[in-house]
C-alpha positions in Angstrom: -58.2 61.0 145.9 -61.0 59.0 147.4 -61.2 59.6 151.1 -64.6 58.2 151.8 -67.0 55.5 150.7 -69.2 56.1 147.7 -72.2 54.3 146.1 -72.4 54.0 142.3 -75.8 53.3 140.8 -76.0 51.9 137.2 -79.1 51.9 135.2 -79.1 49.3 132.4 -81.6 49.8 129.6 -82.5 46.8 127.6 -82.4 47.4 123.8 -85.9 47.6 122.3 -87.5 45.3 119.8 -86.3 44.6 116.3 -88.5 43.9 113.2 -88.3 40.8 111.1 -89.9 41.4 107.7 -91.5 38.5 105.8 -91.9 38.0 102.1 -93.4 34.9 100.5 -93.4 34.5 96.8 -96.2 33.1 94.7 -97.5 29.6 95.3 -96.4 29.2 98.9 -96.4 30.8 102.4 -94.3 31.7 105.4 -95.9 31.4 108.9 -96.2 33.8 110.6 -96.7 35.8 107.4 -96.6 39.4 108.7 -93.7 41.6 110.0 -92.7 40.5 113.5 -91.6 42.7 116.3 -89.1 40.7 118.3 -87.6 41.7 121.6 -83.8 42.0 121.6 -82.1 38.7 122.5 -85.1 36.4 121.9 -85.7 33.9 119.2 -88.3 33.8 116.5 -89.2 30.7 114.3 -90.8 30.7 110.9 -92.3 27.8 108.9 -92.1 27.7 105.1 -94.6 25.7 103.0 -95.3 25.3 99.3 -98.7 25.0 97.7 -99.9 21.7 96.1 -97.8 21.0 92.9 -95.0 23.3 94.0 -91.9 23.0 96.1 -89.6 25.4 98.0 -87.0 26.7 95.6 -85.0 28.8 98.0 -85.1 30.7 101.3 -83.0 33.8 101.9 -82.3 35.7 105.1 -81.1 39.2 104.7 -80.6 38.4 101.0 -78.3 35.4 101.7 -79.5 31.9 100.7 -80.0 29.4 103.5 -81.3 26.7 101.1 -84.7 25.2 100.4 -85.5 24.8 104.0 -89.0 24.2 105.5 -88.2 26.1 108.7 -85.9 28.8 109.9 -85.3 30.3 113.4 -83.7 33.6 114.2 -81.7 33.1 117.4 -80.8 35.8 119.9 -82.1 38.6 117.7 -79.9 41.7 117.8 -80.9 43.5 114.6 -83.6 43.9 112.0 -83.9 41.0 109.5 -85.8 40.0 106.4 -86.8 36.5 105.4 -87.9 35.6 101.9 -89.2 32.4 100.3 -89.3 31.4 96.7 -91.4 28.6 95.2 -91.3 26.6 91.8 -93.7 24.2 90.2 -93.0 20.5 90.2 -92.2 18.9 86.9 -92.2 15.3 85.7 -90.7 13.4 82.8 -92.9 11.4 80.4 -90.9 9.1 78.2 -92.6 7.9 75.0 -91.2 5.2 72.7 -92.4 3.3 69.6 -91.4 -0.1 68.3 -92.1 -1.3 64.7 -93.6 0.6 61.8 -95.3 3.6 63.4 -94.7 6.7 65.4 -95.7 8.3 68.7 -95.9 12.0 69.2 -94.5 13.7 71.1 -91.6 11.2 71.2 -88.7 10.9 73.6 -88.8 12.7 77.0 -91.4 15.5 77.6 -91.3 17.6 80.7 -94.8 18.2 82.1 -95.9 20.6 84.8 -97.6 19.1 87.8 -101.4 19.1 87.4 -101.3 19.4 83.6 -102.5 17.0 81.0 -100.2 15.4 78.3 -101.8 13.9 75.1 -100.1 11.5 72.8 -100.9 10.5 69.2 -100.0 7.1 67.7 -99.7 6.8 64.0 -99.2 3.4 62.3 -97.7 3.3 58.8 -99.9 2.0 56.0 -100.5 -1.7 56.6 -99.7 -1.7 60.3 -101.7 -1.2 63.5 -101.1 -0.6 67.2 -100.7 -4.1 68.5 -99.6 -3.1 72.1 -99.7 -0.1 74.3 -97.9 -0.1 77.7 -98.4 2.8 80.2 -95.9 2.7 83.1 -95.1 -0.9 82.0 -98.7 -2.1 82.2 -100.9 -3.0 79.2 -103.8 -0.7 78.3 -106.3 -1.0 75.4 -104.5 -0.2 72.1 -105.7 3.1 70.7 -104.5 5.9 68.4 -104.5 8.5 71.2 -103.7 8.4 74.9 -103.9 11.3 77.5 -102.2 11.5 80.9 -104.6 13.6 83.0 -103.6 15.7 86.0 -100.0 14.5 86.0 -98.6 14.0 89.5 -95.7 11.7 88.8 -93.3 10.5 86.1 -94.7 8.1 83.4 -93.7 6.0 80.4 -95.7 5.1 77.3 -94.6 2.5 74.8 -96.3 1.6 71.6 -95.7 -1.5 69.4 -96.8 -1.6 65.7 -97.4 -4.8 63.9 -98.5 -5.8 60.3 -102.2 -5.5 59.8 -103.1 -8.9 58.4 -106.4 -10.5 57.6 -107.7 -14.1 57.4 -110.3 -15.0 54.8 -112.5 -18.1 55.5 -115.6 -19.4 53.9 -118.8 -18.5 55.6 -120.7 -21.5 54.2 -120.2 -24.6 52.1 -118.5 -23.7 48.9 -120.8 -24.2 45.9 -119.9 -27.3 43.8 -120.7 -25.6 40.5 -117.8 -25.1 38.1 -117.0 -22.0 36.1 -117.8 -22.4 32.5 -118.9 -20.3 29.5 -122.4 -20.8 30.8 -121.4 -19.8 34.3 -118.5 -17.3 34.0 -118.6 -16.4 37.7 -119.2 -18.0 41.0 -120.5 -16.3 44.3 -118.7 -17.5 47.3 -119.7 -16.1 50.8 -116.7 -15.4 53.0 -115.8 -14.0 56.5 -112.9 -11.6 56.8 -111.3 -11.6 60.3 -108.8 -8.8 60.9 -106.0 -9.1 63.5 -105.9 -5.4 63.9 -107.7 -3.8 66.8 -107.2 -0.2 65.8 
């Protein structure tokens, strides 16, 4: 039964701050990297980055995946939160093949961690040699071993094995003497040129 005017005064208290916890796994970082006190209703952005040779595997917010993102922003913060980032090493395929009578080891596709080395051994069969060696499609000097150092990309290595033949030629004029009972043997100087380079 209001019979006169009244004044109502309301006091509105703003909610306090909320905490966003931050956890970065090994081989990467989140920036800022420490727990953040965020006023209610404001935004807070985070940047996620992997170390060299690694990539972002996943980012979770309050234990729910938001994907392998490089940045995340909490908008209009109204509660405590937790952001986590997970990182994994980059890997590359090296495909090795051999043609002809010989083998390369390891053969086929090998998965190599970024920054690691990968060594290959080429073994010709008896009577054969490495006649060609291609690395990423380009020729390199034929050899019985090859090493990819500090791998930062996918590669291919292809070896070809060919018959190891030789050519015999006279090194000087052939003597005109004939073989007889008095001369049962004849010394002929020769030069042997091998086609093999390994």
